[in-house]
C-alpha positions in Angstrom: 215.9 93.6 108.1 217.2 94.6 105.2 215.1 97.2 102.6 213.2 95.6 100.0 214.6 95.5 96.7 214.4 98.6 94.4 211.2 98.0 91.6 212.8 97.7 87.8 212.7 100.8 85.9 209.9 98.9 83.6 207.9 97.8 86.3 208.5 101.5 87.7 207.2 102.5 84.8 204.2 100.4 84.1 202.7 101.4 88.2 203.0 104.9 87.2 201.1 104.3 84.0 198.1 103.5 85.5 197.7 106.4 88.4 194.2 107.9 87.3 194.2 111.3 85.2 191.0 112.6 86.1 192.7 112.6 89.6 195.8 114.9 89.2 197.2 114.5 92.8 198.2 111.2 92.1 200.8 112.2 89.4 202.2 115.1 91.3 202.7 112.9 95.0 204.1 110.2 92.6 206.7 113.1 91.2 207.8 114.0 95.0 208.6 110.8 95.8 211.8 111.0 94.3 214.1 112.2 91.5 214.2 109.3 89.9 210.5 109.3 89.9 210.0 112.9 88.9 212.3 112.9 86.0 210.5 109.6 84.6 207.0 111.6 85.1 208.1 114.7 83.4 209.9 113.0 80.0 208.3 113.3 77.0 208.4 109.6 76.3 206.5 108.7 79.1 203.8 111.9 79.1 203.4 110.7 75.6 202.6 106.9 76.5 200.3 107.9 79.8 198.4 110.6 77.4 198.3 107.3 74.9 197.0 104.8 77.3 194.3 106.9 78.8 192.6 108.6 75.6 190.5 111.4 76.0 191.4 113.8 78.3 189.9 114.3 81.7 187.3 117.0 83.2 189.1 119.5 85.4 186.7 122.3 85.8 184.3 124.0 83.6 183.9 127.6 83.2 179.9 129.5 83.0 178.4 132.3 82.9 176.2 134.6 85.3 174.6 137.7 84.8 174.8 139.6 88.2 173.8 143.0 87.4 176.0 142.4 84.1 177.9 139.3 82.3 180.2 137.4 84.4 182.4 134.5 83.0 183.5 131.7 85.9 186.1 129.0 86.8 185.3 126.2 88.6 187.7 123.6 89.2 186.2 119.7 89.0 186.3 118.3 92.9 188.3 115.2 91.1 190.6 117.3 89.9 191.8 118.8 93.4 192.7 118.0 97.1 194.1 119.2 100.0 197.9 117.9 99.3 198.3 119.2 95.4 195.5 120.8 93.3 195.1 121.6 90.2 194.8 125.7 90.7 193.6 127.6 87.3 194.6 131.2 88.1 191.4 132.7 89.5 188.7 133.5 87.0 186.1 135.2 88.3 185.5 138.4 85.4 182.7 140.6 85.2 182.1 142.0 82.1 183.5 138.4 80.2 181.5 135.9 78.6 182.6 132.4 78.3 181.7 131.3 74.6 183.3 127.7 74.7 186.4 125.1 75.4 188.5 123.1 73.0 191.9 121.6 72.5 193.0 123.2 75.8 191.9 126.5 75.4 189.0 128.9 76.0 187.4 131.3 74.3 185.7 134.1 76.0 184.0 137.2 74.6 185.4 140.9 76.7 183.1 143.2 77.5 185.6 145.7 78.8 185.8 149.3 77.4 185.1 148.2 73.9 181.7 149.0 72.2 181.3 145.8 71.0 182.7 142.3 72.4 186.4 141.4 71.6 187.2 137.7 71.4 189.9 136.2 73.6 192.2 132.9 74.0 193.0 131.4 77.2 194.7 128.4 78.6 193.3 127.7 82.0 196.5 125.7 82.7 199.4 128.4 81.9 197.1 131.5 82.2 198.2 132.6 78.7 195.8 134.7 77.3 195.6 136.2 73.4 193.1 139.1 72.4 192.1 138.8 69.3 191.5 141.6 66.5 188.1 142.5 65.2 187.1 141.1 61.7 187.2 143.6 59.3 184.9 146.4 59.2 181.9 146.3 57.5 180.6 143.4 60.0 177.8 144.1 62.8 178.3 141.6 65.3 179.5 138.2 66.5 177.0 136.1 67.2 179.1 132.8 68.1 182.2 131.2 68.1 184.6 128.3 68.2 188.6 127.8 68.6 190.1 124.7 67.9 193.9 123.2 67.2 195.7 123.7 64.3 198.8 122.0 64.5 199.4 119.3 61.7 198.8 115.7 63.4 198.1 116.8 66.8 196.2 114.3 68.6 194.6 117.1 70.4 196.0 115.2 74.3 198.2 117.8 75.0 197.3 121.1 73.2 198.8 124.0 75.3 200.6 126.7 73.2 200.7 126.1 69.2 198.9 127.5 66.5 195.4 127.4 66.7 192.0 128.9 64.9 188.9 130.7 65.4 185.4 130.5 63.6 183.3 133.6 64.4 179.7 133.2 62.8 178.2 137.3 62.5 175.3 139.1 60.9 175.3 142.6 58.5 174.1 145.2 59.4 170.8 145.0 58.1 170.6 141.3 59.8 169.6 139.4 56.4 172.6 137.5 55.7 175.2 135.9 58.5 178.8 135.2 57.6 181.3 133.4 58.9 185.0 134.9 59.2 188.2 132.2 60.2 191.2 133.6 62.1 194.9 132.0 62.1 197.1 132.4 64.9 199.3 131.6 62.7 199.2 134.5 60.2 196.9 136.6 62.9 194.5 138.3 60.5 190.7 137.4 59.4 189.2 135.3 56.6 186.1 135.8 55.1 185.2 132.5 53.9 181.2 132.2 53.7 178.1 134.0 53.9 174.3 133.0 53.7 171.1 134.7 53.2 169.6 133.9 56.7 168.9 135.2 60.2 168.4 133.0 63.2 169.9 133.2 66.8 172.4 131.1 68.0 172.4 129.8 71.4 175.1 130.4 73.7 176.1 127.2 73.9 179.8 125.4 73.2 179.8 124.2 69.3 180.4 120.4 68.5 183.4 119.6 66.1 182.8 116.9 64.3 184.4 115.4 61.0 185.6 118.5 59.1 182.5 120.8 60.4 181.4 122.7 63.5 177.9 122.9 64.3 175.7 125.7 66.3 172.7 125.2 68.1 170.1 127.9 67.2 166.5 129.4 67.1 166.3 127.1 70.8 167.3 124.0 69.6 165.1 124.2 66.4 167.8 124.4 63.8 171.6 123.6 63.5 174.1 125.5 61.8 176.5 124.3 60.3 180.1 125.8 59.3 181.6 123.2 56.6 185.9 124.0 56.5 186.2 121.8 53.0 183.6 123.8 51.6 183.5 126.7 53.6 180.0 127.3 53.5 177.4 127.6 56.1 174.1 125.5 55.9 171.4 124.9 57.9 169.7 122.0 59.3 166.3 121.7 60.7 166.2 120.1 64.0 163.1 117.0 64.8 159.9 118.0 65.2 160.1 117.1 68.7 162.2 120.1 69.5 159.2 122.7 68.7 158.5 123.0 72.3 161.3 122.1 73.7 164.8 123.1 73.8 167.7 121.0 72.4 171.4 121.5 71.6 174.1 119.7 69.5 176.3 116.8 71.4 178.4 113.9 69.7 176.1 110.8 68.9 177.0 107.2 69.3 178.8 107.4 66.2 181.2 110.4 66.6 179.4 112.6 64.5 176.7 115.4 64.8 173.9 114.6 67.7 171.1 116.3 69.0 169.6 116.0 72.9 166.8 117.4 74.6 164.6 117.0 77.4 160.7 116.3 77.1 158.2 115.4 80.1 161.3 114.3 82.4 163.1 112.0 79.4 166.1 112.8 77.3 165.8 112.0 74.3 169.0 111.8 71.8 169.2 111.9 67.7 171.8 111.7 65.4 172.4 112.5 62.1 173.4 110.0 59.7 172.5 108.2 56.3 169.1 106.0 56.7 168.0 103.0 54.7 168.2 104.7 51.5 171.4 106.9 51.9 169.3 110.0 52.4 170.8 111.6 55.3 168.1 112.1 58.1 167.4 112.5 61.5 167.4 109.3 63.6 166.1 108.7 67.1 168.5 107.1 69.4 167.8 105.9 72.9 165.3 107.4 75.6 166.9 108.2 79.4 164.4 108.3 81.8 166.1 111.0 83.8 163.8 110.7 87.1 164.9 107.1 86.8 168.6 108.5 87.6 167.1 111.2 90.0 165.3 108.6 92.2 164.7 111.5 94.9 164.3 114.2 92.2 161.8 116.7 92.9 158.4 116.4 90.3 158.6 120.0 89.7 162.4 120.6 89.7 163.7 122.5 86.3 165.4 120.3 83.6 168.1 121.5 81.0 170.7 119.6 78.9 173.4 122.8 79.4 176.6 121.2 78.1 178.7 118.1 77.0 181.9 116.7 76.8 183.1 116.4 73.0 184.2 113.2 71.9 182.3 111.0 74.4 178.9 110.0 75.4 178.5 112.2 79.0 176.2 115.4 78.7 175.6 117.7 81.8 172.5 118.0 82.9 170.9 121.5 85.4 168.6 120.2 87.9 167.5 123.4 89.5 171.2 124.7 89.8 173.0 121.8 90.5 174.9 120.1 87.5 175.1 117.3 87.2 177.5 114.8 84.3 175.4 111.7 83.0 177.7 108.9 80.8 175.2 107.6 78.6 176.2 104.1 77.8 176.6 103.4 81.4 173.7 105.8 82.9 176.4 106.7 85.8 175.4 109.9 87.6 178.1 112.3 88.8 177.4 115.8 90.7 180.2 118.2 89.0 178.6 121.8 90.7 176.6 124.4 90.6 176.1 126.9 88.2 174.4 129.5 89.8 172.3 130.1 86.1 171.1 128.3 84.0 173.5 129.8 81.4 175.5 127.1 78.9 178.7 125.6 80.5 181.7 124.9 78.8 183.6 121.8 80.0 187.3 122.2 80.9 189.3 118.8 79.6 193.0 118.6 79.7 195.7 116.3 81.0 197.7 118.0 84.0 200.5 116.2 84.8 203.7 117.4 86.2 205.1 118.7 83.5 202.7 121.4 83.0 202.5 121.9 87.2 206.2 122.7 86.8 207.0 125.8 89.3 203.7 124.7 91.5 205.7 122.0 92.8 208.3 121.5 95.9 211.5 119.9 95.2 211.7 116.3 95.8 
């Protein structure tokens, strides 16, 4: 029997374009079929189409903090991103005296306490393994209370941020703890620039920040406040959270309109709020949906501890800790997926990125 005719190139590309990004093994296995497929799957033109077709990068894993006789940061690969045949395998990362701050635009931001009186910030790419230690902010500052990392490349769609310029925004306090400051580090200049200070002394939660529009938002005072850093005005400001977060703890998340939102658990229900203009044009908190978590988790122990510990920026996915297990909850569809264990109730930072054959180069066998 004669072999079937070869697929035309356009049909092959259209089929491969639809391979799921949250299972990198599909692309990697396809690249091993033949040289022509590998060249196609590694070509910049196809990869641009692939990332644009699927939109938001998939979850490859998450970093979280544990405390066992000292601080420790750990990277856990998401179950869907690894298989026995062709896993996404980030460089081993289980570091004592390190602490995860957040992940964004293909990078992870951590603090290291190794051999330093004060913590130093490190920017790490889990796919390439590259690490860049940042200098301390200029003398006269006390300590960094929180920080954020983001891509600084002009015109970038943030679907393939590996390498290239980046910014780090650090929030800290002066020694007398009556004023807080914001300082911005540029990887292009290699220096910190002080941009703002405010007469304020608040505790910033050990949770990832939210980037929405031209501002960064940090959870503060056990979720009762939000600290805002405005890139345009280079200013710091405080937003008080809704009253319902007084007895409970909320964290900043992406709202349904893409702006600032808050989420927190109270009486077994997940409450969502968004910061938006009201009927009279005044910006205020508007209550959104309330999700009954015990409906999503029908076999949940009534005494189980429920906490919102993270979110996937730019999406409707948040992460909930139930005792020591972590679940991803898609708010619109109310779908639930178990993604791992934290071993603690400290915050987690999801790492999202496309893992394509060009990034896996050097880890694959020849076709």
